[in-house]
N, C-alpha and C positions, 0 to 999 in steps of 0.2 A: 180167790182176784183175778179180774178182773186183764186181758190183755190187752196195749193198742202200742201199734206197730206206725210207726211214719221214717217214710221214704222222706230221704228230699229234706230229714228235723233239721241240717244243719245249718241249711243256706236260711235265707231274707225271711221268709214266712212261710219254709218250716221249725225256726227257733223261734219263732213266733207263737206258734201255732204247740209245738214240745211244751210248752212256759207255762200257757192259759190253760192249756192237758194236767199236766202236773200240779195245780192248784189248784185247777175247779176238779177234778177227775178223783180224791183223797185219794180215793185207797183202787186206782186206776197200776198198777205198770205201766210206763210208757219205752216204748223201745223202741232207738232212733236207731233207725241207718241210709250213710251218706258217704260215698266215694272225696268228699273234701273237693271237688272240682271244682266249685264256686266258695262253699260251706265252707265254715270253720271254728274251729271245735270254740274259738272266745268266744260263738253266737249265744253258744249253750251254759257260757262261765256261770249261772245262778242257779242250772239245775245237776251242773256234771256227778252231780256228788252226791248226785238226793235220795235217799233210799230204793224210790222206788219209779227210780229211771236208769236208763242203758243206754250208751253207745256203739254202736259199732260200727266202725268202719269197712266199706263192702261195698260195691259197683258192681246195680243188681241188674247185668246185661251176666252174669255167673248167675247158677240157683246160690240159691240161701240160706242154710239149711240153721233153722230156730225148737230149739229145745222149747219143750208146752204149746197149755195152747193161745193157740191165736182169737181174740175175739173181732179184729175190729184196723182197721186198717188206711190209713191219709196214707198215699199214694201220688207223692209229692216229685219226685226224684228225675229233674230231668235241666237240663241250664231252659234257659228262657228270654235270656239278654242278648240280643242282634247278632254283636263283636263274638258273643261268645257257644251263639250256636252256631255262630257260621264260619269259627274259626276250628270246630268242633264239631261238624256238622253232621259228617257218617257216625261219630257218637252219638250226637241228639237221636238220631232214625233208631239206634239198634236198640237207647235207652230206650226210649216208648212205646218200640215193637220187644220184641226181646227182652227188654226189663216187662217190660209190662203184663208180659204169658207172662214170669217165674212169678208173679209180685200177684196177679191174676191165678194163680195154683195155690200156694201158699191162700189163696185165699176161700177157695175149693177145696180145698184142703180140710182144713177147718172146720169151715160152713162161715167162713165169720165175714164181719156189716164191713160192703167194700168202696173208696172212694174213690174216685181218681181229679185230680187239679187239670181241665184244659183246662182253653184257652179261646181272648176272646181271636187268635189268630186264625179260625178257622174260618169264622167271616169270611178274609179276604178283605182286601179290598171293598167295602157291602155299597150295596145294588139299594139296603134298605135301611134303613135309618129311622126309628132307634133299629139295635136288631134283637128279633124274638127271638128267640129258642129255637125255633121253627125253620126259622130261615137256613139255607141250606149254603151259601155261602158264596163268593167271589175269590175265587183261591188261583192263582196262577202254577199249578203241577211240579212243572219242573223252574222257574226261579231258584228266585239268593236266598230263598228265604219261606223254600219249601220243606224243607229239610228240616224244620219245626207248624208251621203252618200242618205239613200233611203226616208230618209223623203222629202228631197229637189231634190231627181225624181215625188215620188207619187203631193207633189206642185205645180212641172215644170210640170206633168198631167190633174192635179187639172184645171190650168191655161190656159191652151187649149182646154178644155173642157169650158171652159164659153166663149173660143173662137169662138167653134163651137157651141154652145149651143145657146154662146146668142150677137154674133155677137163683144161681145166685145175687145175694141182698145187695146190688151198689144205685151207686151217684153219679155222673157225670157234670161235677161245676167250674157253671168256664167260666174264668177272674178274670176278666177289667186292670186297662192300668193298676198297681198298687203303689204305695211309696210306704217311706216312713226311715224311722233308724233299723241301719243295721242292713242298706242300701252300699252297692259295692263304688267305688267311686266313680268305677270304672267302666261300669255292665251298660251305655248305652242308650241309656235310657233319659227322658225327658229329665225329668224331679232333678236324680242325682249329676246327673250334665252336669244344667244351671244353677246346681251347689255347688258343687263343686270348681266348677268357674266363676261363679262370685263372691266365694271367699277366700280363695285366691284373684282376686280382682284380673281374669284371668276374661280375655275375650268367650261374650255370651254365644254359641251357636244354636240355630238355631237353620236348617234343614225346608228346602224351600219357602216359602214368604209368607212364613211360621199363620196361613190362613186355615190353615187342616186340623180338625177338633181331638183332644185327648176327652176322657174322661176321669179321674181319679181317687180312689181309691185309700181312705190308709186302713194301715197293715189290724191295728185293734180290731176296726169295724171286718175286713175281707178276717180274720180268727176269730170273729162271734160268728160268723157265718155257715163258715166254715165246721163249724163246731154243730153247729143247728142243725146242719143237711147228716150227717151223723146220726145224729142223736134224733132228730125226729124222725117216727118208723115212714110218716108218709110219703119221704123223699126218694121212697124205695124207689127204686125203675125210674129217676127224673134226671130228663138236665135243666140243670137251676143257672141263671145267669146271674155274677154277683159280681154287683164294684158298685161306682157310682153313676147315679147318669142323671147329675150339674156337667153340662160339658165346656170347656173350652176350650181358643185357638192354644195351641203354641203361642205364639208374641204372646199375648194376656198371660198364660200360664208360668215366661219368660219377664217381664215387669211385675211380674210382684213380686215375683224372686229377687228379681233388682232393687228393688223398692226395703225388701222382707230383709234383707244383707249389707244395706244404704254400699253396693258392690259401686264403684266405677267403672265396674268393666260397660264397653261397648257392646251393643251387640253386633253379627255380623252373621253371614246368609250363604247358605254355602246350598249347590245342587239338591233338588230331595232321591232319595234311594231308592233306588231300586226296586216296587213293587211297596214302596209305601200306604198304609191306607189314609187317604184325605179325611176320615171320619167316622170315628168311634162313639159309638151310644150305649149302653144296656139298657134294653127295658126289660124293669127288673118285678114286672108283676108276679109272675107270679116268686122270688121267693118272699115276695110280703106277703102272698096268701100260703106259702105256706110253710114258710120256718117263724113266719110275725119280724120278718126284718129290710131291713134300711137302714144306710149307711148314717151315723146320729156325729162324726168329725168332721167339721166344715173344714173345707182345704186351706186361708190364712191360716187355722189353730192346728192343722195337719201337718204344712211347712213347717210352722216355727219349733214345732216339739224336733223332721226330721234334719234346722238350720241347724238345729244347737248342737244335737246328735254328731252332728258332719262337725265341730267344730274340735269338742268334744277327740274323737278321733286324727282330729288331723295335729 
């Protein structure tokens, strides 16, 4: 039986990934490692007792000792939302540097295939639109978001050195805005903020004038892309954008959520945070070609499912 290690596996995307792997890879063992900084055991309730699933509470900043052979590693561990990575800025930097090193060492010793989830944040406030994998980005290396942006850029560099020095089979996946059930209500990202505010009839807060854009990918689409990227051999050594190329203004997203929730909320505007990107849209040509992947869930369909989950969690 082959073994898959998922770091950050109790988090938003990680828990959906673990669940999908248990269902799809029936003869594989899945080990989930998470320090529960933002992840929750409850996210794993559907699989926690499955015979092929194991949960380990551990912070990957410290070396991780595992018994048996590891064949595949999905490395998702990191704070990912602005309020959390700014609050835990040094820990975010260390998770993506020392933590990534610790997990890469496990991959090297086991000759395991390694996938890291990087982020569209490596492009910073982009001067190129849409963003291709060849774009180097426009990042403030000492700004308030740099603890995440630069941490992920360093992690990517470290992963590529393991490929060059040790011929490790790696793939770097740059994730764009993702949403769906299990988003934290206080994670500070657009969809979760707007839904939480709308269903509680609180003012819907837009930072800036709402003309800045984002591209929203539903979590089930993202998970399918991650699994394809891992198990398709020709993705080895590649950097691949995963996200939805359909672009929406922040204001349009707010109005759609207000409509779908039938909220009475007023929309209020606040100052745009420092270094907040004006435009964000992935070029997914590479994912289409290499993985035969593109998102299938439209924004309204995905929002309805996410809103229902938020209401049930309320």
